[in-house]
Backbone as CSV, one residue per row, in Angstrom:
resi,resn,N_x,N_y,N_z,CA_x,CA_y,CA_z,C_x,C_y,C_z
1,MET,16.143,-5.004,-11.106,15.099,-5.086,-10.075,14.186,-6.259,-10.414
2,ALA,14.179,-7.261,-9.572,13.356,-8.442,-9.813,12.220,-8.465,-8.817
3,LEU,11.005,-8.345,-9.328,9.812,-8.431,-8.497,9.081,-9.688,-8.890
4,ARG,8.664,-10.466,-7.941,8.013,-11.720,-8.243,6.687,-11.789,-7.529
5,LEU,5.611,-11.957,-8.301,4.283,-12.118,-7.726,3.969,-13.599,-7.620
6,SER,3.377,-13.989,-6.506,3.027,-15.391,-6.312,1.826,-15.751,-7.157
7,SER,1.743,-16.974,-7.587,0.630,-17.439,-8.410,0.235,-18.820,-7.972
8,SER,-1.061,-19.094,-8.039,-1.567,-20.394,-7.607,-1.243,-21.491,-8.602
9,SER,-1.010,-21.147,-9.862,-0.669,-22.138,-10.867,0.514,-21.645,-11.673
10,SER,1.299,-22.551,-12.215,2.506,-22.190,-12.929,2.294,-22.139,-14.429
11,ASN,1.083,-22.401,-14.932,0.814,-22.359,-16.358,0.690,-20.921,-16.823
12,THR,0.078,-20.735,-17.997,-0.028,-19.406,-18.598,-1.043,-18.572,-17.827
13,THR,-0.630,-18.035,-16.725,-1.478,-17.168,-15.928,-1.064,-15.725,-16.159
14,PRO,-1.963,-14.755,-15.913,-1.594,-13.345,-16.047,-0.392,-12.963,-15.197
15,THR,-0.265,-13.597,-14.026,0.862,-13.278,-13.143,2.199,-13.532,-13.805
16,MET,2.266,-14.591,-14.618,3.518,-14.915,-15.294,3.922,-13.796,-16.250
17,TYR,2.959,-13.244,-16.967,3.261,-12.166,-17.904,3.607,-10.874,-17.163
18,LEU,2.934,-10.633,-16.038,3.262,-9.442,-15.247,4.687,-9.532,-14.710
19,ASN,5.089,-10.715,-14.299,6.454,-10.894,-13.816,7.471,-10.652,-14.926
20,ARG,7.129,-11.031,-16.131,8.034,-10.797,-17.258,8.232,-9.297,-17.493
21,VAL,7.160,-8.547,-17.299,7.257,-7.102,-17.509,8.125,-6.456,-16.435
22,VAL,7.843,-6.744,-15.182,8.586,-6.085,-14.096,10.027,-6.571,-14.008
23,ASP,10.319,-7.764,-14.556,11.695,-8.267,-14.552,12.488,-7.820,-15.770
24,ASP,11.842,-7.193,-16.731,12.500,-6.796,-17.970,13.409,-5.593,-17.706
25,THR,14.707,-5.823,-17.733,15.663,-4.746,-17.457,15.755,-3.743,-18.597
26,ALA,15.222,-4.097,-19.772,15.256,-3.167,-20.894,14.211,-2.073,-20.758
27,LEU,13.256,-2.255,-19.861,12.197,-1.276,-19.654,12.528,-0.413,-18.444
28,SER,12.252,0.862,-18.569,12.443,1.769,-17.438,11.273,1.635,-16.476
29,VAL,11.425,2.229,-15.288,10.351,2.186,-14.297,9.113,2.904,-14.829
30,ASP,9.318,4.009,-15.537,8.182,4.744,-16.093,7.455,3.922,-17.149
31,GLN,8.199,3.205,-17.977,7.569,2.362,-18.991,6.751,1.242,-18.353
32,LYS,7.294,0.644,-17.315,6.561,-0.412,-16.623,5.299,0.129,-15.968
33,SER,5.410,1.306,-15.336,4.250,1.911,-14.682,3.163,2.254,-15.698
34,THR,3.580,2.819,-16.839,2.609,3.160,-17.886,1.936,1.917,-18.435
35,CYS,2.708,0.877,-18.648,2.163,-0.378,-19.166,1.102,-0.948,-18.223
36,LEU,1.418,-0.996,-16.941,0.475,-1.536,-15.962,-0.756,-0.647,-15.829
37,LYS,-0.572,0.665,-15.973,-1.708,1.575,-15.888,-2.676,1.352,-17.049
38,TYR,-2.157,1.250,-18.281,-3.013,1.021,-19.444,-3.726,-0.326,-19.335
39,LEU,-2.986,-1.352,-18.919,-3.597,-2.667,-18.784,-4.694,-2.658,-17.729
40,SER,-4.477,-1.914,-16.638,-5.479,-1.822,-15.583,-6.758,-1.164,-16.099
41,ILE,-6.617,-0.103,-16.908,-7.797,0.574,-17.455,-8.587,-0.373,-18.356
42,ILE,-7.887,-1.114,-19.198,-8.555,-2.053,-20.109,-9.314,-3.122,-19.333
43,LEU,-8.664,-3.688,-18.316,-9.287,-4.777,-17.562,-10.443,-4.278,-16.695
44,LYS,-10.377,-3.034,-16.219,-11.503,-2.484,-15.467,-12.740,-2.370,-16.343
45,ASN,-12.555,-1.976,-17.591,-13.687,-1.904,-18.520,-14.240,-3.291,-18.804
46,LEU,-13.359,-4.267,-18.944,-13.811,-5.637,-19.212,-14.502,-6.249,-18.001
47,ALA,-14.066,-5.896,-16.806,-14.667,-6.449,-15.593,-15.973,-5.770,-15.232
48,ASP,-16.236,-4.606,-15.818,-17.472,-3.885,-15.533,-18.641,-4.591,-16.223
49,PRO,-19.678,-4.981,-15.478,-20.791,-5.739,-16.087,-21.580,-4.941,-17.110
50,VAL,-21.523,-3.613,-17.043,-22.263,-2.772,-17.990,-21.401,-2.418,-19.190
51,LYS,-20.203,-1.898,-18.931,-19.339,-1.478,-20.020,-18.917,-2.641,-20.906
52,SER,-18.721,-3.805,-20.295,-18.233,-4.945,-21.073,-19.229,-5.394,-22.140
53,GLN,-20.484,-4.991,-22.022,-21.469,-5.356,-23.038,-21.351,-4.510,-24.300
54,GLU,-20.660,-3.366,-24.200,-20.469,-2.506,-25.361,-19.161,-2.876,-26.048
55,GLU,-19.222,-2.990,-27.361,-18.067,-3.451,-28.123,-16.898,-2.476,-28.050
56,LYS,-17.179,-1.170,-27.906,-16.083,-0.198,-27.892,-15.159,-0.389,-26.699
57,TYR,-15.695,-0.947,-25.587,-14.854,-1.196,-24.419,-14.096,-2.517,-24.535
58,ARG,-14.456,-3.323,-25.532,-13.766,-4.595,-25.773,-12.896,-4.537,-27.017
59,THR,-12.666,-3.319,-27.527,-11.896,-3.141,-28.749,-10.741,-2.180,-28.509
60,LEU,-9.565,-2.575,-28.979,-8.355,-1.752,-28.862,-7.825,-1.475,-30.257
61,LYS,-7.596,-0.207,-30.562,-7.064,0.176,-31.870,-5.541,0.051,-31.858
62,LEU,-5.048,-0.760,-32.792,-3.603,-0.980,-32.841,-2.836,0.247,-33.298
63,ASP,-3.513,1.200,-33.962,-2.820,2.402,-34.407,-2.889,3.532,-33.377
64,ASN,-3.420,3.230,-32.184,-3.432,4.220,-31.122,-1.999,4.450,-30.643
65,ALA,-1.533,5.699,-30.756,-0.120,5.986,-30.478,0.258,5.683,-29.032
66,LYS,-0.610,6.059,-28.088,-0.291,5.835,-26.671,-0.257,4.349,-26.342
67,LEU,-1.255,3.609,-26.824,-1.276,2.170,-26.553,-0.119,1.470,-27.261
68,GLN,0.235,1.945,-28.442,1.330,1.331,-29.177,2.641,1.495,-28.433
69,ALA,2.861,2.702,-27.893,4.118,2.962,-27.197,4.152,2.349,-25.806
70,GLY,3.007,2.374,-25.108,3.009,1.941,-23.713,2.589,0.508,-23.475
71,LEU,1.948,-0.142,-24.474,1.406,-1.474,-24.226,1.746,-2.454,-25.338
72,PHE,1.392,-2.116,-26.578,1.556,-3.059,-27.683,3.012,-3.324,-28.019
73,SER,3.902,-2.391,-27.674,5.318,-2.576,-27.980,6.008,-3.541,-27.031
74,ILE,5.305,-3.969,-26.004,5.868,-4.906,-25.030,5.334,-6.306,-25.351
75,PRO,6.191,-7.231,-25.778,5.724,-8.559,-26.222,4.899,-9.298,-25.175
76,ALA,5.302,-9.205,-23.911,4.573,-9.939,-22.870,3.129,-9.476,-22.766
77,MET,2.873,-8.193,-22.991,1.511,-7.680,-22.912,0.669,-8.128,-24.093
78,MET,1.264,-8.173,-25.277,0.524,-8.662,-26.436,0.181,-10.142,-26.278
79,GLU,1.115,-10.908,-25.715,0.847,-12.327,-25.473,-0.237,-12.502,-24.418
80,LEU,-0.241,-11.621,-23.420,-1.253,-11.689,-22.373,-2.644,-11.400,-22.949
81,LEU,-2.745,-10.350,-23.762,-4.040,-9.969,-24.319,-4.586,-11.027,-25.264
82,THR,-3.720,-11.562,-26.117,-4.192,-12.525,-27.121,-4.269,-13.953,-26.583
83,GLY,-3.290,-14.337,-25.768,-3.233,-15.722,-25.331,-4.066,-16.036,-24.106
84,VAL,-4.296,-15.033,-23.230,-5.025,-15.278,-21.983,-6.437,-14.695,-22.032
85,PHE,-6.549,-13.462,-22.494,-7.853,-12.795,-22.469,-8.633,-12.927,-23.781
86,GLY,-8.063,-13.561,-24.768,-8.817,-13.898,-25.970,-8.982,-12.796,-26.995
87,PHE,-8.118,-11.778,-26.961,-8.186,-10.730,-27.978,-7.683,-11.284,-29.309
88,GLY,-8.345,-10.857,-30.386,-7.926,-11.264,-31.711,-7.942,-10.098,-32.679
89,ASN,-7.158,-10.203,-33.751,-7.090,-9.142,-34.747,-8.374,-9.104,-35.570
90,ARG,-8.796,-7.889,-35.866,-9.954,-7.707,-36.727,-9.773,-6.427,-37.521
91,SER,-10.036,-6.503,-38.808,-9.906,-5.349,-39.687,-11.264,-4.691,-39.859
92,VAL,-11.302,-3.377,-39.675,-12.538,-2.609,-39.809,-12.350,-1.615,-40.945
93,THR,-13.261,-1.690,-41.931,-13.183,-0.805,-43.092,-14.264,0.258,-42.985
94,THR,-13.855,1.504,-43.147,-14.790,2.618,-43.089,-14.682,3.435,-44.370
95,GLY,-15.738,4.186,-44.711,-15.746,5.013,-45.910,-16.558,4.372,-47.025
96,GLN,-16.496,4.932,-48.228,-17.267,4.458,-49.375,-16.333,3.849,-50.409
97,ALA,-16.597,2.576,-50.739,-15.744,1.865,-51.694,-15.861,2.444,-53.091
98,ALA,-17.043,2.967,-53.468,-17.246,3.512,-54.819,-16.355,4.709,-55.079
99,GLU,-16.067,5.490,-54.089,-15.244,6.682,-54.253,-13.794,6.429,-53.862
100,SER,-13.473,5.188,-53.564,-12.106,4.798,-53.176,-11.594,5.613,-52.000
101,THR,-12.450,5.846,-51.044,-12.069,6.618,-49.851,-12.177,5.763,-48.594
102,THR,-11.980,4.487,-48.750,-12.102,3.598,-47.603,-10.835,3.621,-46.762
103,ASN,-11.011,3.409,-45.467,-9.904,3.310,-44.523,-10.033,2.004,-43.757
104,THR,-8.948,1.284,-43.674,-8.949,0.006,-42.969,-8.144,0.141,-41.685
105,THR,-8.772,-0.204,-40.586,-8.134,-0.121,-39.275,-8.101,-1.505,-38.648
106,THR,-6.930,-1.880,-38.149,-6.788,-3.179,-37.490,-6.942,-2.982,-35.986
107,THR,-7.777,-3.785,-35.394,-8.036,-3.680,-33.961,-7.834,-5.017,-33.275
108,LEU,-7.715,-4.942,-31.979,-7.751,-6.129,-31.124,-9.108,-6.150,-30.443
109,THR,-9.834,-7.244,-30.591,-11.192,-7.322,-30.057,-11.405,-8.663,-29.375
110,VAL,-12.157,-8.635,-28.285,-12.561,-9.857,-27.612,-14.077,-9.887,-27.565
111,SER,-14.653,-11.026,-27.861,-16.105,-11.142,-27.855,-16.627,-11.210,-26.426
112,TYR,-17.865,-10.817,-26.249,-18.452,-10.832,-24.906,-18.574,-12.263,-24.389
113,GLU,-18.834,-13.205,-25.298,-18.989,-14.606,-24.891,-17.671,-15.193,-24.400
114,ALA,-16.557,-14.726,-24.979,-15.247,-15.262,-24.591,-14.636,-14.528,-23.403
115,LEU,-15.337,-13.521,-22.919,-14.794,-12.695,-21.846,-14.870,-13.413,-20.503
116,ASN,-13.759,-13.395,-19.765,-13.680,-13.998,-18.432,-13.510,-12.861,-17.421
117,GLN,-14.626,-12.378,-16.905,-14.568,-11.237,-15.994,-13.920,-11.581,-14.667
118,SER,-14.067,-12.807,-14.221,-13.421,-13.220,-12.976,-11.900,-13.156,-13.108
119,LEU,-11.394,-13.581,-14.262,-9.959,-13.521,-14.505,-9.480,-12.071,-14.584
120,CYS,-10.311,-11.201,-15.132,-9.967,-9.780,-15.195,-9.821,-9.201,-13.789
121,GLN,-10.733,-9.540,-12.901,-10.683,-9.032,-11.539,-9.460,-9.564,-10.799
122,GLN,-9.143,-10.825,-11.001,-7.954,-11.397,-10.356,-6.679,-10.722,-10.860
123,THR,-6.653,-10.428,-12.155,-5.476,-9.769,-12.718,-5.344,-8.348,-12.207
124,LEU,-6.454,-7.666,-12.003,-6.405,-6.308,-11.448,-5.785,-6.316,-10.055
125,ILE,-6.110,-7.330,-9.269,-5.514,-7.448,-7.937,-4.010,-7.666,-8.052
126,ALA,-3.609,-8.520,-8.997,-2.177,-8.784,-9.192,-1.450,-7.531,-9.670
127,ILE,-2.099,-6.737,-10.527,-1.488,-5.494,-11.001,-1.284,-4.535,-9.837
128,GLY,-2.287,-4.419,-8.960,-2.153,-3.549,-7.802,-1.003,-3.961,-6.908
129,GLU,-0.836,-5.253,-6.702,0.274,-5.740,-5.889,1.609,-5.449,-6.564
130,CYS,1.633,-5.606,-7.873,2.853,-5.335,-8.622,3.231,-3.857,-8.531
131,GLN,2.257,-2.985,-8.640,2.515,-1.545,-8.542,3.020,-1.171,-7.157
132,ARG,2.473,-1.803,-6.112,2.940,-1.524,-4.757,4.388,-1.976,-4.573
133,GLN,4.724,-3.132,-5.106,6.100,-3.623,-4.986,7.064,-2.721,-5.740
134,MET,6.659,-2.250,-6.901,7.514,-1.342,-7.661,7.735,-0.039,-6.910
135,ALA,6.672,0.452,-6.259,6.804,1.696,-5.496,7.764,1.525,-4.325
136,LEU,7.728,0.348,-3.677,8.620,0.104,-2.544,10.072,-0.045,-2.981
137,ASN,10.287,-0.552,-4.193,11.643,-0.793,-4.667,12.209,0.365,-5.474
138,THR,11.413,1.406,-5.693,11.901,2.572,-6.426,12.600,3.506,-5.461
139,PRO,13.863,3.848,-5.695,14.569,4.756,-4.781,13.937,6.131,-4.793
140,THR,13.811,6.709,-3.605,13.209,8.034,-3.492,14.232,9.111,-3.842
141,THR,13.722,10.250,-4.226,14.584,11.370,-4.600,15.253,11.955,-3.370
142,THR,16.553,12.128,-3.447,17.314,12.630,-2.294,17.911,14.000,-2.578
143,THR,17.299,14.716,-3.519,17.853,16.025,-3.886,17.832,16.981,-2.705
144,SER,16.703,17.020,-1.982,16.571,17.966,-0.877,17.558,17.657,0.236
145,SER,17.690,16.374,0.574,18.593,16.018,1.665,20.044,16.275,1.294
146,SER,20.417,15.997,0.020,21.789,16.239,-0.388,22.091,17.729,-0.420
147,ARG,21.101,18.535,-0.844,21.300,19.974,-0.854,21.479,20.487,0.567
148,LEU,20.708,19.976,1.512,20.845,20.388,2.903,22.210,20.009,3.450
149,GLY,22.693,18.802,3.055,24.009,18.388,3.508,25.111,19.284,2.982
150,THR,24.989,19.741,1.720,25.985,20.641,1.145,26.001,21.974,1.866
151,ILE,24.823,22.500,2.154,24.739,23.781,2.848,25.324,23.671,4.245
152,SER,24.982,22.575,4.942,25.481,22.438,6.306,26.988,22.241,6.318
153,GLY,27.506,21.569,5.290,28.941,21.375,5.246,29.686,22.667,4.947
154,GLY,29.069,23.557,4.140,29.731,24.789,3.774,29.551,25.894,4.787
155,ASN,28.456,25.820,5.551,28.184,26.901,6.504,27.605,26.289,7.764
156,LYS,28.456,25.994,8.739,28.009,25.328,9.951,27.114,26.213,10.788
157,ARG,27.319,27.515,10.700,26.492,28.426,11.488,25.047,28.373,11.023
158,ASN,24.826,28.407,9.711,23.468,28.299,9.186,22.856,26.950,9.519
159,HIS,23.679,25.922,9.500,23.179,24.592,9.845,22.722,24.542,11.296
160,ALA,23.486,25.188,12.204,23.109,25.203,13.622,21.811,25.958,13.809
161,ILE,21.658,27.066,13.062,20.421,27.841,13.183,19.229,27.047,12.688
162,SER,19.410,26.373,11.538,18.304,25.589,10.997,17.962,24.414,11.890
163,SER,18.989,23.833,12.538,18.737,22.705,13.427,17.965,23.142,14.647
164,SER,18.344,24.309,15.215,17.650,24.788,16.409,16.207,25.148,16.090
165,SER,15.982,25.724,14.904,14.608,26.076,14.538,13.770,24.844,14.262
166,SER,14.405,23.778,13.712,13.643,22.561,13.446,13.296,21.825,14.729
167,ASP,14.102,22.066,15.799,13.797,21.426,17.073,12.611,22.073,17.764
168,ASP,12.277,23.298,17.400,11.154,24.001,18.015,9.857,23.533,17.378
169,PRO,8.967,22.890,18.121,7.728,22.385,17.512,6.807,23.480,17.042
170,ASN,6.990,24.721,17.534,6.108,25.824,17.150,6.681,26.673,16.020
171,SER,7.839,26.264,15.473,8.491,27.112,14.484,7.702,27.217,13.196
172,ASN,6.967,26.174,12.836,6.228,26.167,11.575,4.748,26.482,11.762
173,LEU,4.351,26.930,12.958,2.946,27.215,13.222,2.646,28.682,12.986
174,SER,1.406,28.954,12.568,0.972,30.336,12.427,0.663,30.914,13.809
175,GLU,0.453,32.241,13.858,0.160,32.880,15.134,-1.144,32.351,15.730
176,LYS,-2.112,32.083,14.875,-3.390,31.552,15.353,-3.218,30.160,15.927
177,GLN,-2.405,29.339,15.270,-2.158,27.983,15.766,-1.360,28.013,17.067
178,LYS,-0.415,28.955,17.177,0.348,29.076,18.421,-0.558,29.481,19.581
179,ALA,-1.496,30.421,19.315,-2.411,30.858,20.367,-3.322,29.719,20.796
180,ARG,-3.779,28.923,19.825,-4.646,27.795,20.161,-3.904,26.759,20.985
181,ARG,-2.643,26.492,20.605,-1.850,25.519,21.366,-1.574,26.017,22.781
182,LEU,-1.292,27.330,22.915,-1.053,27.898,24.236,-2.283,27.786,25.115
183,LEU,-3.472,28.030,24.524,-4.718,27.913,25.272,-4.953,26.474,25.713
184,GLU,-4.674,25.529,24.834,-4.851,24.117,25.187,-3.912,23.714,26.311
185,GLU,-2.661,24.184,26.265,-1.712,23.859,27.325,-2.143,24.471,28.653
186,ARG,-2.691,25.694,28.601,-3.146,26.340,29.822,-4.340,25.599,30.419
187,GLN,-5.271,25.202,29.574,-6.434,24.458,30.055,-6.017,23.121,30.653
188,GLN,-5.041,22.475,30.021,-4.562,21.201,30.541,-3.908,21.385,31.909
189,ALA,-3.140,22.482,32.070,-2.506,22.747,33.370,-3.547,23.028,34.444
190,GLU,-4.611,23.753,34.082,-5.683,24.032,35.043,-6.393,22.749,35.471
191,LYS,-6.583,21.832,34.525,-7.204,20.551,34.873,-6.345,19.781,35.867
192,VAL,-5.035,19.814,35.645,-4.125,19.105,36.553,-4.171,19.725,37.945
193,ARG,-4.170,21.073,38.003,-4.235,21.745,39.306,-5.550,21.450,40.015
194,ALA,-6.660,21.462,39.282,-7.954,21.167,39.889,-8.000,19.741,40.431
195,LYS,-7.392,18.821,39.711,-7.361,17.433,40.162,-6.566,17.291,41.452
196,GLU,-5.412,17.987,41.514,-4.600,17.939,42.726,-5.330,18.588,43.901
197,GLU,-6.070,19.670,43.637,-6.827,20.339,44.690,-7.913,19.435,45.248
198,ARG,-8.578,18.703,44.351,-9.611,17.764,44.810,-8.997,16.670,45.674
199,LYS,-7.822,16.200,45.304,-7.158,15.180,46.112,-6.846,15.706,47.509
200,ARG,-6.345,16.960,47.586,-6.030,17.535,48.893,-7.283,17.706,49.740
201,ASN,-8.368,18.160,49.139,-9.620,18.336,49.890,-10.151,17.018,50.423
202,VAL,-10.080,15.977,49.591,-10.536,14.659,50.036,-9.685,14.165,51.189
203,ALA,-8.368,14.389,51.096,-7.482,13.956,52.172,-7.784,14.706,53.466
204,LEU,-8.069,16.000,53.398,-8.415,16.784,54.585,-9.730,16.327,55.200
205,LEU,-10.699,16.014,54.346,-11.978,15.529,54.862,-11.812,14.194,55.573
206,LYS,-11.011,13.311,55.002,-10.788,12.019,55.651,-10.072,12.201,56.994
207,GLN,-9.100,13.100,57.010,-8.370,13.335,58.255,-9.289,13.935,59.320
208,ASP,-10.137,14.884,58.929,-11.068,15.499,59.867,-12.052,14.479,60.410
209,LYS,-12.522,13.610,59.547,-13.458,12.571,59.982,-12.794,11.634,60.975
210,LEU,-11.559,11.282,60.720,-10.830,10.387,61.618,-10.640,11.036,62.979
211,VAL,-10.314,12.330,63.006,-10.129,13.028,64.283,-11.425,13.087,65.057
212,ARG,-12.532,13.399,64.395,-13.823,13.487,65.090,-14.257,12.154,65.652
213,GLU,-13.875,11.069,65.009,-14.285,9.753,65.469,-13.386,9.201,66.565
214,THR,-12.150,9.629,66.609,-11.183,9.018,67.545,-10.748,9.941,68.679
215,ASP,-10.884,11.253,68.540,-10.415,12.184,69.564,-11.576,12.562,70.493
216,PRO,-11.530,12.141,71.781,-12.646,12.455,72.690,-12.718,13.937,73.036
217,ASN,-11.644,14.670,72.862,-11.641,16.082,73.216,-11.997,16.992,72.037
218,TRP,-12.388,16.359,70.966,-12.675,17.181,69.779,-13.974,17.953,69.971
219,LYS,-13.943,19.213,69.624,-15.147,20.041,69.694,-15.282,20.786,68.370
220,PRO,-16.512,20.984,67.965,-16.701,21.710,66.694,-16.293,23.159,66.838
221,GLY,-15.676,23.709,65.810,-15.272,25.092,65.814,-16.418,25.990,65.402
222,VAL,-16.144,27.253,65.344,-17.149,28.219,64.926,-17.389,28.065,63.432
223,SER,-18.653,27.903,63.084,-18.979,27.713,61.676,-18.839,29.030,60.931
224,ALA,-18.770,28.944,59.667,-18.649,30.140,58.841,-19.886,31.001,58.964
225,ALA,-21.068,30.367,59.097,-22.315,31.132,59.231,-22.340,31.911,60.537
226,CYS,-21.810,31.252,61.586,-21.781,31.922,62.884,-20.796,33.082,62.879
227,ALA,-19.657,32.867,62.260,-18.660,33.923,62.208,-19.156,35.121,61.427
228,LYS,-20.046,34.893,60.505,-20.543,35.972,59.657,-21.721,36.713,60.298
229,SER,-22.691,35.938,60.905,-23.927,36.545,61.422,-23.935,36.719,62.936
230,GLY,-23.017,36.042,63.631,-22.970,36.149,65.080,-23.802,35.104,65.777
231,ALA,-24.562,34.314,65.075,-25.393,33.271,65.678,-25.217,31.999,64.891
232,GLY,-24.951,30.913,65.610,-24.790,29.648,64.931,-26.126,28.990,64.642
233,ILE,-26.084,27.936,63.907,-27.294,27.172,63.606,-27.529,26.206,64.744
234,SER,-28.645,26.398,65.484,-28.929,25.537,66.636,-29.470,24.213,66.158
235,THR,-28.973,23.159,66.773,-29.423,21.819,66.431,-30.340,21.305,67.528
236,PHE,-30.914,20.119,67.327,-31.766,19.486,68.327,-30.994,19.248,69.605
237,ARG,-29.737,18.851,69.470,-28.916,18.587,70.632,-28.636,19.892,71.385
238,ASP,-28.446,21.004,70.658,-28.212,22.280,71.314,-29.435,22.738,72.111
239,ARG,-30.601,22.452,71.550,-31.830,22.943,72.192,-32.258,22.052,73.361
240,HIS,-32.089,20.751,73.245,-32.643,19.824,74.241,-31.584,19.019,74.985
241,GLY,-30.327,19.148,74.571,-29.289,18.412,75.249,-29.314,16.944,74.855
242,GLU,-28.440,16.181,75.514,-28.364,14.741,75.242,-29.599,14.050,75.782
243,GLN,-30.119,13.117,75.073,-31.295,12.354,75.490,-30.869,11.008,76.062
């Protein structure tokens, strides 16, 4: 699997070392992911304006088992830390020399003055891109699909049943969700019916208006009020006639 990150310069840039890691066929995908994860944590601490002022965030213990297995054992990462980010070996002695109980620990340390936080941030972006490319090129697990294929091949009846149930959009819904969906569908149907009813009423009103304006023999019918009470609503024209 060859993943290549673009770089603005071809010299000793962090991108070159990242490409060496992702192109290394001797490393598994898990080893590459772990390596990039550890490097990302280190660079985030270095890029932090507060944490980077504390020496503990700029110091890596070479005897740390996790870092040794996931980061220091990869030559490209050691070259990146020492050659690009300025880490150097330093021996730290602890304990009392008079009692011969001293312990010497070798660390990788970068001074605050030599720290390039802008380069750390750029490398973090490159690491993120590298991780995304690795995720896209990693084959997904097909255990479930292969198991389904075996079952369907051995028992076509069960396969037909599972296929029909998967075609039903409500098969995986709870009773409460089914009731809510049914209510939404009913409300939507009522809205459609109300809209059609309004269209019909508007069309009838337009037709009635056209008849009243164009038909000389048109006469008003009995109003609903008149049909109910026996007396219509008298208008000025009814009382006084045409003027």
